N, C-alpha and C positions, 0 to 999 in steps of 0.2 A: 597605455594599452596599444599593442601592435595590431597589425591586420588580422593575424590569426586569432587572437583573443577577441577581437571585435565581431568576427564572423561566428566564432564559437559561441559568443554571448547570445547572438541571435538564434543559434541552433538550441540553446538552452531554453530560450523563451518559447520556442516552437514545441519542444518536448513537453513542457508543462501543460500543453493543451490536452494531452492524453489522460490527465488525471482522472482516475475512477473507471477507466474503460479498458486498460490494456492488460491488467494482471491475468494470469501470472507472468506475462511478458513485461519487460521494463518500458518506461516512457523514453522515447528517443526522438531527437530532432535532427534535421539534416538541412544543410544549405550548400548550394552549388554556385561557385564563383567562377566567372571567366571574364577577362578584360576589365578587371576591378569592379565588376558589378554582379549582383545576385541574378542568376538566370533561372534558378529553380530552388524550391524549398518545400519541405513537407515534414510531417511527423507521423508517428505510429498512432493511428486513431482508435483502434480496437483489436483486441486479441483475435487472431484468425484472419485478419485482413492484412493489406500491404504494410510492410515495414516503412520506416522513415525514408530510407534510401529510394525504395520503389516509388513512394509518392513524390519525393523530390524530383526524381528523373522524369516522371510522368508529368510534372507541372511545367516542364520546359516547352515553351512555345515552338511550334513547328519551324518558325523562322530562325530559331536559335539552336536548333538541334545540333548543328554542326559544331557549335562552340563546346559541346560536351567533350569532344576529343581534345585532351590536354587541360581540361578544366580542373579546378581544385574543389574537392568535396570536404565539407566540414560536418562531422557527426559526433554526437555526444557519447556514443558507445560503439565499441568495436563492432564492425559489420559482421553478421552471422556468416557462417561457412557451411552449414549443414541444411539438408532438406527436412523441414518440419512441416507446418501447415502452409508455408510458402517456400519458394526456392531461395537459395543463399544470396544474400545482398552483396557479399564480396564478389561473387561471380557476375552479378549485374553490373557492378562498377568496372569490372574488368572488360566486360563485353561492350560497355558504353564508351570505352576508350579514355577514361579520365587519366590525368597525368599525376595527380597528387591527392592523397587522402590524409587529412588531419583529424585525429581521433582524440576525444577528451579522456575517456577512461576505457580500460580494457574490460572485457566481458568475463565475469567469474564463472559463468555457466560452462560446465565441463565440456559440452559438445562444441563450444566456440573457443573460449580461453586460449587466445594466441593463434588460433588456426585461421581466423579471418585475416589477420595481419600477414600471416605466412602466405596465404593465397594471393594477396595483393602484391607482396614482394616478389613472388615467383613470377608474376606477369610483368614485372619491371616497373610497377607503379611506385613512386616515392611515397613513403609513409612517415608521418610525424605523430608521435603519441604524447599524452600527458598535458595537453593544452587545456588550461582551466580544469584540471583533473579533480580537484577537491569539489568544485562547483558541479561538475558533471556527475560525480559520484553522489552528491547530495540530492540530486533529482530523484534517485531510486534507493532510498534507505531500506525499504522492504525487500526489494530484489536483491540487493547486495547482501544483506544479512542472511537471507534465506540460502543463497548459493555459497556464501563463505563460511557459515556456521551451521548449515544443515538443519535449520529449524525455522519455523514461522516467526514473523514479527508478532509480538504479543502486546496488546493494549488491554488494560484493565479500566473498567468504567463503573462508577456508581453514583447515585445521588443520595444526599443525606439531610437531615435537619440540622439546625445550628448547634444542637447538643449531641450530635454524633450518632443518630439512629437512622437506619435505612429503611425501616418499616415499623408500623405500630403493632401492638399485639392484636392479632386477629383471631376472631372466632371462626367457626365453620362457615365457609362461604364469604367471609369478609373481604372487602376490597383493600387493595394495597394503598399506602399512603402516597400521595402525589406531591413530589418536590419540584417538578419542572414546569415551566410555562410552555405555551405553544411555540414561542421563539426558541427557547433552549431545547425543546424536543426536536425541533426542525434541525438544530445543529447536531443532535445525536443521530439523527437519520443520515445526515451528511456523513458523519464519522462512519456509520454502518456501510455506506456506499463505498468506502475506501478500503474495506477489508474483505478478504475472500470468505470468511466465515464468522459466525457468531457462536459462542459456547455459553450455555447456562447449565445450571444444576437441575436435576430431575424434579425436586420439591418445588423450585421456582416455576418449573414449566407447568406442573400439575395445578398449583395454587393460582397462578396468574394467567395462564393460557396466552402468553405474550405472542404477538404476530411476528416481531423481530424482522420487519421489513423496511423499506425506504419509502413508504407512501407519502411522507412529508417532504421528500426531496426528489431527486431524479437519479437515474443510473441503474445499476443492476442490484438485485437483491442478493445478499451474501447467502451461502450455504448455511443451514442451521444445524447445529450439533447440540446434544444433550449428554452431560456426564451422568451415567446412571450405573453405579456399581451394585445396586441392591435389586435391580429388576422391578422398579416401581411399575404398577399397572396404571393404565389410562393415559399413557403417552400419546399425544396426538401425532397424526400422520405428517410426513414432510420433514421429520427430524432424523438425522443420522445419530446413532448412539455410540458413545465411547464408553468403555468400561465393562461390557458384557463378557468379554473373554478373560475376565480377571485382571484387567489392566486398570488399576485404580489410582495410581499416583499421577500428579499433574505432569511430571516428566513423561510418563507413558502416554497420557492424553496428547501432549505436545508432539511426541514421536508419531502417534497415530495420525494426527492431522498432517503432518509433513509428509508422511507416507501416502496420504490421499491427495497430494498435490496442492495443499493449502499453504500459501506463503504469508498469510497474515490473519490473525484471529482476534476478535473482539470479545473479551470475557465480561459478561454483564451481570453475573450473579447466579445464585445468592451469595450471602455473606460468608458462608463456609467455603464455597468454591473460590471466591475471591481471596479470602484469607490464606488458603492453601497455596495459591500462586504467589502472594506476597511473602509468605514464610519460605517458599522455595527459591525466592529471588528470581522468579521466571517472569519477567515483564520488561519491556522496553519503554513503555509510556503508560502513565496512569492519569485518568481524568476524574476529577472529583467535583461534583456540583453541589453547592450548599445553599439550601433555602433559608430565608430570613425569619424562620420560626422554629420553635422547639417542639418536641413531642413529650418530653418528661420521662418516658419509658418506651421499651419496644425492642426491636432487633438491633443490636449494636453494629455499627459500621466496622469494616475491617480496621485493624490496628495497623496504622501506616505511619512510621516516624521518619520523615524526611522533609526537607525544605523544598518548596515548589520552584520549578524552573521558570515557570511564568504563570501569571494570574490575570484575570480580567473579570469584569462585572457585566452580565447580559441580563436585562429584564429583571433587575434586582436579585439575581442569583450570582454568587461568587463561583467562578470555575477556576480551579487550580490544576495545573499541569505538572507532572513530575517526570523525571527521566529525560529521555531523548526526544526532542520535538522535531518531527519532519517540518520541511518548508511550508507545507500546506496547512499545518497547524499553527506555526508561528504567524502566519498571515492574518489569523483570527485574533491574535493578542498583541 
């Protein structure tokens, strides 16, 4: 490992501190080095607040400010070059007088994508790109997918009995079958906090009145969406509706979410909605929790024929993950 990789590794560690708070922005870490020592470091803490470079520059002690001139900056993602909720970070680095900027991965966002590097080069700053690029890209799988494929990251989630049912046969007003424990429910709430939105079907919403929040965890509540092609009456307030304009396919739902600025969505049911995503092949990760008891009959779980990418057992429940697992999910298994 050379010096550039060492300091970029530290920037990656910092970037991960932003998990759950930066979306739709990416997680980014930044380290400033002068005279072979770190004089400043920071990460993007929350969407709408200072970016990693801003926080790193601000962290430099007054007695070391003179060392910024000619310093080397390590940043996991190309510095932004446009005015958004904050001024461009590339301009901040130019004005700070740094001499070299080492970048992990380029920014696929169309308003940046190469423009940050160009701004630095035009100012005479040495730029090095692609240091630990794979690791830096892996920090932000959702951000990368959204801007490279123009759709949100899609996670499917359900819980089921050992014989493959996601609910019992219910009469009018009957309660849903419970498969999760308090601990595994907490993990579901953590998963919710890492998504921009939750999507459920209209029948699930009317039957269960789910809160779909993160009360058992911390962080922000996702936006709540319901797929409603038939105009079901009695939908509670606080839900945004997909399908009212005749858009009834899952591809149209996904396009509608992306058009609303959603970069990640957690699809929680019911069975028909989940199956439609499975059949369309529209998912990036699937999480299935299986309880250690059977129901004998009921609502069948989605038919999903694949080998799990990873599995674990939590509180007596087997949790299988399929598809692509981000680093923050792999940490659980």
